[in-house]
Structures are given as structure tokens and as C-alpha cells.
KEFIDO-107155 format. One record per residue (C-alpha): residue in one letter; x, y, z. Coordinates in pm, whole numbers, plus 50000, padded with zeros to 5 digits. Layout:
N
residu	X	Y	Z
A	X	Y	Z
...
***
This chain:
674
residu	X	Y	Z
M	54176	54375	08439
G	54507	54365	08246
A	54829	54280	08424
P	54978	54634	08420
L	54653	54782	08554
L	54644	54517	08820
L	54998	54602	08930
Q	54912	54971	08943
A	54601	54895	09143
L	54800	54688	09391
T	55058	54964	09427
A	54784	55222	09484
A	54620	54999	09742
V	54944	54954	09933
A	55009	55329	09927
A	54656	55401	10050
A	54699	55152	10332
L	55023	55317	10438
L	54862	55661	10438
L	54537	55568	10607
G	54628	55272	10824
C	54702	55482	11130
S	54376	55672	11141
S	54149	55421	11312
A	54308	55382	11654
E	54526	55553	11906
P	54839	55458	12105
P	54822	55463	12485
P	54754	55806	12641
Q	55097	55817	12803
E	55266	55784	12463
R	55053	56059	12311
S	55130	56280	12612
A	55502	56204	12582
L	55503	56309	12217
Q	55315	56629	12294
A	55551	56711	12581
F	55852	56651	12357
L	55721	56883	12088
A	55609	57149	12337
G	55950	57149	12504
T	56156	57158	12185
P	56131	57471	11967
H	56095	57384	11601
E	56097	57588	11281
R	55865	57370	11072
A	55501	57318	11163
L	55448	56945	11206
G	55070	56939	11215
W	55045	56739	11538
N	54682	56834	11577
A	54509	56721	11893
S	54199	56631	11691
V	54398	56382	11479
P	54508	56039	11605
A	54874	56039	11706
C	54952	55756	11464
A	54863	55992	11178
W	55098	56267	11296
T	55396	56359	11078
G	55687	56126	11145
V	55499	55899	11385
R	55462	55533	11289
C	55270	55281	11492
D	55233	54906	11479
A	54963	54739	11271
A	54707	54767	11549
N	54802	55127	11630
A	54861	55009	11985
T	55206	55161	12032
V	55450	55400	11864
L	55726	55206	11689
E	55911	55480	11499
L	55963	55855	11524
H	56117	56026	11219
L	56174	56403	11248
P	56484	56475	11037
G	56557	56829	10927
V	56248	56988	11081
G	56436	57262	11264
L	56434	57123	11618
I	56634	57358	11841
G	56772	57307	12192
G	56783	57009	12424
V	56547	56714	12431
P	56317	56755	12733
P	56383	56479	12988
G	56106	56234	13064
T	55948	56256	12717
L	56090	56024	12452
G	56198	55779	12720
S	55829	55708	12781
L	55787	55551	12435
Q	55872	55204	12559
G	55784	55037	12227
L	56003	55271	12019
Q	56230	55088	11775
V	56353	55364	11543
L	56433	55724	11641
S	56562	55969	11381
L	56625	56331	11483
R	56906	56386	11233
D	56999	56721	11076
N	56841	56947	11336
R	57004	57179	11591
L	56976	56975	11907
L	57206	57097	12185
G	57354	56951	12500
E	57452	56595	12577
I	57295	56284	12428
P	56965	56246	12617
S	57000	55977	12884
D	56631	55886	12841
L	56711	55720	12513
F	56922	55454	12679
A	56616	55333	12870
L	56427	55231	12553
P	56433	54850	12569
R	56344	54786	12203
L	56542	55063	12032
R	56706	54922	11718
S	56810	55237	11532
L	56922	55572	11675
Y	57004	55849	11426
L	57124	56175	11581
Q	57378	56282	11317
G	57396	56639	11195
N	57314	56816	11524
L	57510	57025	11777
L	57536	56766	12053
T	57828	56801	12295
G	57988	56604	12573
A	58106	56245	12574
I	57937	55934	12445
P	57785	55795	12767
A	57885	55451	12888
D	57510	55401	12945
V	57484	55325	12574
A	57563	54967	12679
R	57210	54946	12823
L	57088	54907	12463
A	57294	54592	12412
A	56991	54368	12364
S	56844	54563	12072
L	57059	54838	11913
E	57168	54767	11556
H	57233	55113	11407
L	57396	55407	11589
A	57475	55727	11397
L	57622	56019	11592
S	57830	56178	11316
R	57851	56551	11245
N	57814	56668	11605
N	58057	56822	11857
L	58108	56516	12076
T	58432	56497	12275
G	58613	56245	12491
D	58709	55887	12413
V	58532	55629	12203
P	58396	55432	12500
S	58485	55068	12539
A	58123	55021	12652
L	58033	55011	12282
N	58188	54666	12282
N	57879	54541	12467
L	57652	54627	12172
T	57691	54285	12019
R	57400	54330	11777
L	57540	54651	11630
R	57571	54661	11250
T	57634	55032	11194
L	57848	55268	11400
R	57909	55620	11264
L	58103	55860	11485
D	58272	56061	11210
Q	58311	56440	11209
N	58318	56499	11583
R	58601	56594	11819
L	58661	56254	11976
S	59010	56188	12108
G	59219	55910	12255
S	59282	55567	12113
L	59034	55332	11952
P	58903	55034	12152
S	58920	54703	11971
L	58539	54654	11955
S	58615	54287	11890
G	58291	54190	12062
I	58079	54347	11784
R	58102	54063	11536
R	57819	54181	11310
L	57958	54530	11246
E	57918	54614	10876
V	57956	54994	10862
F	58212	55175	11078
N	58336	55533	11048
V	58539	55748	11288
S	58690	55981	11027
Y	58767	56345	11102
N	58815	56332	11475
D	59131	56373	11688
L	59198	56005	11751
N	59548	55869	11796
G	59741	55546	11828
T	59734	55222	11635
I	59416	55105	11465
P	59313	54775	11632
T	59347	54464	11419
S	58975	54393	11462
L	58893	54720	11279
A	59166	54711	11014
G	58935	54543	10764
F	58728	54857	10716
P	58825	55095	10432
A	59079	55372	10484
E	58807	55636	10445
S	58660	55513	10775
F	58967	55651	10955
A	59065	55950	10738
G	59122	56290	10895
N	59285	56157	11214
A	59643	56273	11176
H	59770	56068	11469
L	59605	55736	11384
C	59835	55485	11223
G	59853	55136	11084
P	59644	54939	10831
P	59434	55031	10641
L	59605	55375	10650
V	59894	55279	10424
D	60009	55643	10415
Q	60024	55658	10796
P	60233	55361	10911
C	60308	55332	11279
Q	60663	55448	11349
S	60904	55224	11530
S	61074	55363	11839
P	61360	55606	11757
P	61720	55487	11801
P	61885	55574	12132
P	62090	55895	12132
P	62466	55854	12106
S	62635	55795	12437
S	62855	56056	12596
E	63149	55822	12548
K	63113	55841	12166
K	63080	56218	12179
K	63411	56244	12358
K	63590	56070	12070
L	63532	56380	11854
S	63727	56603	12081
G	64071	56502	11956
A	64208	56436	11608
A	63862	56453	11448
V	63820	56817	11548
V	64161	56906	11401
A	64079	56726	11074
I	63747	56909	11042
A	63915	57245	11096
V	64185	57176	10835
G	63925	57060	10583
A	63714	57371	10632
G	64018	57596	10578
A	64108	57416	10255
A	63751	57448	10126
A	63752	57823	10195
L	64082	57868	10011
L	63952	57676	09710
A	63641	57894	09698
L	63853	58211	09689
V	64059	58076	09398
L	63742	57991	09200
L	63598	58339	09260
A	63920	58498	09130
L	63914	58286	08815
C	63549	58380	08747
A	63631	58750	08783
V	63916	58723	08532
H	63691	58535	08287
R	63418	58802	08305
H	63669	59082	08255
R	63805	58920	07940
S	63457	58850	07800
G	63353	59214	07847
A	63673	59346	07681
S	63618	59136	07370
G	63260	59270	07325
K	63106	58927	07332
E	62790	58853	07527
E	62751	58544	07735
V	62508	58295	07579
K	62245	58179	07829
T	62051	57857	07813
P	61679	57942	07774
T	61468	57860	08077
P	61203	57601	07994
P	60845	57732	08015
T	60665	57685	08344
R	60423	57399	08331
G	60070	57528	08365
L	59719	57460	08244
T	59657	57680	07941
P	59425	57627	07646
S	59720	57544	07424
S	59873	57299	07670
L	59545	57114	07701
S	59535	57058	07329
G	59829	56820	07371
E	59832	56450	07432
M	59676	56452	07780
M	59345	56595	07672
S	59321	56459	07320
G	59065	56207	07215
D	59351	55975	07118
F	59476	55942	07474
T	59509	55568	07527
S	59426	55365	07835
S	59793	55305	07912
S	59935	55546	08170
K	60111	55850	08021
D	60269	56158	08172
I	60042	56464	08160
S	60342	56692	08190
A	60442	56616	07831
A	60125	56790	07718
A	60164	57075	07965
A	60512	57162	07841
T	60419	57189	07474
A	60297	57548	07463
A	60277	57712	07803
G	60423	58042	07681
G	60243	58310	07488
R	59902	58290	07659
A	59994	58316	08024
A	59737	58587	08072
E	59462	58331	08018
R	59585	58099	08288
S	59344	58021	08566
R	59385	57821	08881
L	59255	57501	09028
V	58974	57592	09267
F	58884	57347	09543
V	58527	57335	09670
G	58346	57179	09961
K	58477	57060	10296
Q	58577	56722	10433
G	58477	56780	10791
P	58356	57043	11036
G	58575	57348	10997
Q	58820	57159	10778
Q	58901	57239	10420
Q	58909	56924	10209
H	59233	56731	10240
Y	59367	56749	09885
S	59671	56976	09875
F	59793	56950	09516
D	59791	57239	09274
L	59743	57270	08901
E	60103	57193	08819
D	60091	56876	09030
L	59784	56769	08835
L	59959	56828	08505
R	60255	56618	08611
A	60032	56326	08707
S	60022	56006	08508
A	59679	55947	08364
E	59458	55709	08174
V	59119	55740	08010
L	58833	55597	08211
G	58562	55668	07956
K	58387	55916	07731
G	58038	56020	07830
S	57779	56279	07746
L	57958	56545	07951
G	58305	56480	07815
T	58603	56254	07882
S	58706	56127	08225
Y	59069	56059	08320
K	59213	55876	08616
A	59507	56086	08738
V	59767	55953	08984
L	59966	56235	09142
E	60328	56204	09245
E	60248	56168	09615
G	60010	55882	09538
T	59673	56062	09549
T	59431	55939	09283
V	59152	56157	09145
V	58927	56169	08841
V	58956	56467	08608
K	58655	56531	08386
R	58718	56740	08078
L	58382	56897	07997
R	58296	56981	07639
D	58058	57238	07491
V	58012	57426	07819
A	57802	57738	07767
A	57810	57882	08120
A	58011	58190	08213
R	58270	58162	08489
R	58041	58292	08764
E	57754	58063	08665
F	57993	57770	08632
A	58141	57831	08979
A	57798	57869	09141
C	57674	57546	08984
V	57979	57347	09093
E	57968	57491	09445
A	57601	57397	09483
A	57662	57043	09358
A	57966	56999	09583
G	57771	57123	09884
A	57494	56872	09823
A	57739	56585	09777
A	57932	56671	10095
E	57626	56578	10300
H	57546	56241	10148
R	57756	55935	10081
N	57543	55824	09787
L	57680	56115	09584
V	58039	56109	09454
P	58233	56393	09625
L	58311	56681	09389
R	58642	56839	09494
G	58739	57117	09255
Y	58727	57276	08913
Y	58935	57462	08657
Y	58782	57724	08428
S	58945	57900	08135
K	58822	58026	07802
D	58897	57701	07622
E	58896	57436	07896
K	58668	57344	08183
L	58769	57064	08419
L	58613	56901	08724
V	58806	56710	08989
V	58615	56436	09172
D	58703	56145	09398
Y	58821	55824	09234
L	58612	55518	09325
P	58796	55204	09214
G	58488	54980	09218
G	58378	55087	08869
S	58026	55162	08754
L	57703	54968	08782
S	57690	54956	08403
A	58027	54780	08384
R	57926	54542	08662
L	57596	54453	08496
H	57694	54447	08132
G	58059	54347	08142
S	58178	54025	07986
R	57946	53743	08080
G	58193	53471	07996
T	58322	53198	08223
G	58479	53308	08547
R	58255	53611	08585
T	58078	53656	08919
P	57713	53753	08854
M	57563	54049	09037
D	57327	53884	09284
W	56987	54009	09397
E	57105	54163	09723
A	57374	54364	09543
R	57119	54489	09289
M	56872	54585	09560
R	57139	54781	09744
A	57239	54956	09423
A	56877	55055	09360
L	56845	55186	09715
C	57168	55387	09694
A	57058	55553	09370
A	56716	55638	09514
R	56865	55783	09832
G	57108	56003	09640
V	56830	56140	09419
A	56597	56196	09713
H	56865	56393	09897
L	56917	56622	09598
H	56544	56679	09561
T	56447	56739	09922
A	56755	56881	10091
H	56870	57110	09809
S	56584	57133	09560
L	56820	57017	09285
A	56748	56777	08997
H	57016	56525	08904
G	56947	56541	08531
N	57176	56255	08422
I	57077	55934	08602
K	57205	55617	08437
S	57392	55304	08535
S	57728	55433	08413
N	57687	55722	08659
L	57630	55497	08962
L	57976	55410	09097
L	58031	55119	09333
R	58222	55105	09661
P	58332	54812	09879
D	58051	54907	10116
P	57742	54800	09918
D	57533	55069	10087
A	57768	55346	09971
A	57733	55328	09591
A	57733	55688	09469
L	57582	55885	09181
S	57808	56106	08971
D	57757	56379	08707
Y	57474	56535	08908
C	57324	56885	08873
L	57548	56991	08581
H	57278	57023	08314
Q	57259	57401	08342
L	57619	57435	08224
F	57535	57321	07871
P	57346	57474	07577
P	56966	57428	07582
S	56963	57221	07264
P	56763	56897	07311
A	57021	56718	07099
R	57294	56818	07345
A	57244	56644	07676
P	57358	56555	07937
G	57214	56239	07800
G	57234	56311	07428
S	56933	56131	07288
G	56861	56022	07641
G	57030	55684	07614
G	56696	55523	07700
Y	56674	55702	08037
R	56510	56031	07939
A	56148	56091	08034
P	55920	56126	07728
E	55793	56470	07831
L	56146	56616	07868
V	56195	56835	07561
D	56493	57037	07684
A	56753	56823	07860
R	56889	57137	08022
R	56573	57166	08231
P	56515	56828	08400
T	56250	56803	08668
F	56205	56594	08978
R	55954	56384	08783
S	56197	56324	08496
D	56461	56217	08749
V	56216	55962	08893
Y	56150	55832	08540
S	56525	55781	08488
L	56545	55611	08827
G	56268	55374	08720
V	56458	55286	08401
L	56764	55214	08616
F	56555	54975	08827
L	56433	54801	08511
E	56794	54769	08399
L	56881	54599	08728
L	56587	54361	08691
T	56622	54275	08322
G	56998	54292	08282
K	56936	54484	07957
S	57100	54816	07878
P	56849	55095	07797
A	57108	55241	07560
H	57067	54932	07340
H	56688	54934	07342
A	56675	54891	06963
S	56747	54522	07017
L	56432	54483	07225
E	56125	54387	07027
V	55761	54337	07114
G	55687	53968	07085
G	55927	53682	07107
D	55964	53596	06738
G	56183	53889	06639
A	55918	54032	06409
G	55800	54321	06625
A	55899	54684	06624
A	56189	54809	06836
V	56083	54984	07158
D	56250	55138	07461
L	56306	54935	07777
P	55997	55051	07973
R	55762	54980	07682
W	55923	54641	07627
V	55871	54547	07992
Q	55511	54670	07978
S	55444	54460	07670
V	55592	54147	07826
V	55394	54191	08148
R	55078	54263	07949
E	55116	53929	07775
E	55161	53764	08116
W	55519	53664	08045
T	55643	53834	08361
A	55906	53567	08423
E	56063	53659	08089
V	56136	54010	08218
F	56397	53910	08472
D	56764	53867	08391
A	56852	53499	08353
E	57155	53550	08577
L	56930	53703	08840
V	56685	53413	08825
R	56970	53164	08871
T	57119	53349	09168
G	56803	53503	09314
G	56783	53256	09600
G	56403	53261	09624
A	56368	53638	09597
E	56099	53625	09329
E	55847	53819	09539
E	56098	54095	09603
M	56183	54108	09233
V	55817	54149	09143
A	55780	54417	09411
L	56071	54618	09269
L	55920	54574	08924
Q	55602	54737	09052
V	55799	55032	09187
A	55988	55066	08859
M	55668	55062	08654
A	55519	55334	08874
C	55833	55544	08820
V	55822	55514	08439
S	55457	55605	08406
T	55406	55819	08096
A	55204	56067	08303
P	55453	56266	08517
D	55200	56334	08793
A	55142	55960	08833
R	55504	55899	08931
P	55594	55881	09300
D	55826	56133	09463
A	56186	56028	09519
P	56144	55997	09900
D	55846	55768	09839
V	56060	55559	09605
V	56319	55525	09882
R	56052	55415	10126
M	55903	55158	09888
V	56242	55009	09802
E	56339	54994	10171
E	56020	54808	10251
I	56068	54544	09982
G	56354	54343	10125
G	56338	54394	10499
G	56711	54334	10537
H	56788	54566	10250
G	56510	54805	10334
R	56621	54941	10669
T	56911	55161	10584
T	57237	55112	10769
T	57284	55487	10803
E	56925	55595	10758
E	57038	55831	10481
S	56684	55855	10362
E	56559	56006	10687
G	56644	56356	10573
T	56419	56311	10274
R	56116	56185	10464
G	56083	56502	10664
A	56022	56716	10356
S	55670	56838	10299
E	55469	56749	09993
E	55480	57114	09894
E	55861	57105	09887
R	55869	56779	09694
S	55641	56904	09419
R	55804	57243	09392
G	56071	57121	09153
P	56437	57218	09122
T	56560	57568	09181
P	56613	57739	08844
***
């Protein structure tokens, strides 16, 4: 059997084992009864297929150990659970390690049963309607809990100091609740990697032990202050009010002087008014009109103003003032002016925090970040210090209503997932279409991988590449399963990096329907090496074509080679072969049993003994780039396979992929909404 067929056979065998491994045995009766009681006591909109004739380990969302002797994980995200969790049910699953009930409509307080699970490592309850305070009983999980996600609920009260006892905790997400009070130091949690309390009602100084997390972890708390919130410094105490003794000193000569000065100013004003009246009378008698200085045109975004320096292709990378372009020709076409429309929300019931308008944007200093298939991107720094990215789209064919609907849908999807770059607003006029998105200073994966490889450069190690692959897969899976949207433009230049390696985010998603249906006009142009072979019209990508592009991205991470430069890749090592794309080149190398030649030399040097994981990701990538679309895995399956490769990389710090695992096969295969 050839090497590629062997790899496919191994992948199929592993998948079959995962699907069928739970069918031969049964967990203890009390665990099965606990699961049935939980489901019976919790109304749910989606049928889960927990059939009494089927072993519990084969039920949707239930995962058991290798011997099917106990339930280890329960994943029921987004299945429409409604109401409170029945007491005495989930607390009976004494072997439970992972519980994900995210994105349902669970009500009431956090179930106290959960704090009696001795082996619970990961608890994901974000995206529900939970109320009340975070119980101090959470400290009972100190021996095991590593990931706690309670964001996007209605929790109130303080952030309990009892969290400080969770010394094994690596992820703590409490954002988008109604928590109040000051932040405890949490200095006892030395392994904390991800921390977010944004969009609550917290106040006071951020403890020094938490100041190393990014500013976005604390955003939306108007009364929090101190580093890293550089725009919200803690105020020093106000100066004492003047003493009564000083006030008395004004009662004498100072009062007289003030009165005399005021009288003199009034007299001077009367004299000036008289002189102006005389001047006007004389001007009118002589028949001469007063010459007025013309008022400069109001700065605004019009088609003519955008043709100036700010939006020209010659705009250099040095910072320039956008207002120079805006002032060139604002008059004459005011009727065509539009406005900057903000989309999406930052937190529950909160409109996103940007408050600038179109004129502020035009006054911003800007520099070109790059020119892509959609158009040109500019980094704009507004006067108050806010930094955004403005994308000037070219060749848009969509009408205003279609454009607005597309942008709103994309922004709504991104607002729910940190592996998608937030889309904040748009501008639409006859001649110009702009998008406003968040600025991520970490740059793109493409720049990180393919930047100068000279001396002094820090290579991208295996762990960083694995995390980038996982972030991309999670973002795509969320679009597919939660919103039935195809990305349509997956490539390394559209995966932007953040300081948190688990928060890399995809950009330029779901915009394909804005452009003409010509296959020569992308997004993607000729495809840049990422386009699936069956995709004739780039305006109509599918879930399967997205998975193909994702597979090419994985190959790029493994080989260090840019798919856009695939012409330099040749079959055979002597330079005499024909040029092929990246997937075919990898297939040819593996077929000749030169697998070691596939991997990036930098990766081999810094891999630290991760060869098995590299081969495993190569298997996933080859499955994704299969020429037969039906042979490619679904995006949620890709997430699962990548998570399982590295162990440490595989278990998500926020379990972002949980929302994708709850989708049915019917939903996954349905394809994007037209």
C-alpha cells in the first residue's frame, strides 16, 4: 500500500474507533440514570437521541473512558437547554472531567452539584442566563479545575476571593456579566494563562498580579483603573479645598479691584459697538458690499474626497493626514454623502465602544498595511488615540441593502467568537465602500512565517504553529455550525495574531457575496494556492472548499512554504519536474517516502521532539485537501482532530469549539446560507 493510502487508512481507522469505541460497554447504572434524570428535568429544543436501547457512551455529547467504565465528558453546547439544572443529577457523575453546557438558556444560580465533582477539570457555562453570585464553593474544585468559563451570563456580586484557591486554574473567563466591586489579586493562581473580566461593573485599581494581561481583558469597566488600561489611570486624591482664612482675603481690596475692572471692560465694549455701527453706516452709504472670507468646505467622506491621497494606490507606509484628502473636493456632491454605520455589540445590552464619526476617521493619520484580494487596508490612528483598520473594498457589486445585510451577518458571527476579527462598521456610497475592523498589532501568520529569515529572527516554534492551526479551525467551525456561513477567503495573510496564542483571529470572512461572480475576481483571485479544485465560482464557496483551504493552511504551517508561490515547488528533487501546487507537492514527496523533506527546516530544528505530532497534523491536512469534496472532514471534526494531536494544545483554554460539536451532521452538510 502506498504511503498516502496508508495515511488515509490510518486516519479512517482512528475515526472509526472514535465513532464506535463506546458501543461495547456501559457506564455504571447510577451514571446512566443521572444522565437520564438530567435530560428529563431540563427542557431542550433539539432531540439528542439518548435512546434507552443504545449504550450511554454512544449518546450525543457523552464521552467515556477507554473501557467505557465511567463518563468522563459531557458536551451539550447550543442544544436549546432551557431552565435550571435539576439537583442531584450531574453531581452523580463522579468521574466527570469536562462539562460543557455553553450557549443554552440555563436559568438560576450556578448548580451547587457541580462543585462536588472531584475530578472536574473544565467547566464551560458561558452564553446562558445564569444569575446570582459566583459561589465561594467553587474553591472545592481546587484540586482539579483548570478551565472556568462563565462569560455572557447575568451573574452579579463580587469576583470572589475564593477563586484564589484554584491554584491549577489556567483559564478564567468572567466577561460580559454584571459583576461589581473590586478585583481580588488572585496571586495564588500562578498558572493563569487566559483571564477576562471585560464588560462588567468592576471598580478600583487593577491588582499588580493581573496587570500583565492585555487591556482587552478589562475593557468595558468604566471604573477600573491602572495598568494595562493606559487610558484609565488611577486618579490621585484631589487637593484640599481652600481654607476659610484664604476666602476671607478676597473680601477687601480684591473685591474692589474686580468691580472696577468689570466696569472698565463694560465701557470698552460700548465704545467698540459704537465704532462698528459707524463703520457699517459708512459702508452702506458708499454702496460697497463687505467682502467675506469663504468658509472652507466641511470635511466629509464623498466619492471625490476619497480619490485624494488617503485612498490612492500611491499612499505610502509613512503616516499621513487623511484630512488632506477629505478637504480636496467635499463640495458639489454633498447629496451623495453617506454615514459611518457601526454594527455589532461589545457586550450584553451595550453598543460597541467606538464613538468616532466619519469626520474623525478622515482626520486620522494613516498608513497602508497591505493590498489584498478585497482591496487595500489602512491603519488609522484617530485623534483620541483609538486605532482601527479601514478596508477600502474594490469592485463591489452589491447594492446598499445587500451590502448592509452581509456586513451585519458577518459582524454578528464575529461578536460571538474570539477567533474572528471583530468587524465594527461600514461606509457605503456610490463610489466607495469601506469596512472598519479592529486593529491587531501582532501582524499576520503569513508575515510571521515568511518574513525575513535572516539572523536575529525568532522562528515560529511548533507550539505556536499548532495553536495557530487550532485557532483557524475553530473560527471556521463557528461560522459553519453556528451561522451556516462559509468563510470563502482562508489564507495565512488573513489569520491575524494576538499576544494570547489561543486568540489568533481570521479576517475577511463571509464577504464573497459582495463581489461579481467572475471566477477571475475573487476573493482569492486565482486562489493563491488555497482554492479548492472544484470551486468554479469564487463567489459561491462551500463548507467543503473552506476545509480544503484550511488544509492548505496547515500544510503551509508544516512546510514553511507559501501556497501563493507554488510555482517554485517541483516534483522530484533535481529541479527537472513540473511545477505543482502545495498539496500535490506534499503528496508527491510523501509518496516517494521522503516525508521528512516535507517539514520546514526551522520547524525541525525547533520542534523539540514533536515529530509524531507533526506527522499527525500532516494526516489531518491531507484529509482536508482531498480532491474529492465528500472525502474531506467537516470543520468541527477538524477541530477535534487538531485538539487531540497535542494534548496540551488540544484541550482548548476556552473550549471555543464546544459550540461546533453540538451541531448535527445534517446541519454540517447543509452548506452556507445563500
